[in-house]
C-alpha positions, 0 to 999 in steps of 0.5 A: 278772506271771508270771515264767519260771523255768528249772532249771539244776543245782538252781538255779531261775533267773528268766529276766528277771533274766539280763543276760549268758551267756558261751560255753562254756569249759574250767573251771579245775583240770580240772573239765570245761566251764562257762558263766557266767550274769550277773544284773542285780544283778551276781551270777555263777552258774557252771554246770559240766558234765563234758563240752562236749556237756552244757554246750553243750546246757544253754546252748542250752536256756537261750538258747532259754528266754530267747528264748521268754520 
């Protein structure tokens, strides 16, 4: 069985283990913008980016990869 994998901020993310992706929101403590990826084992990976544009772009690419997988 071939598993689709996507690289996000240095992490190799196995797409068929993702359960939920949040919207982009402002990170705490002026750390830019982020979205969270929740996996089937309840692990949460916060993906943080310096600008909203970067965060929206990476989230969009992740959603596209999930649809295509």
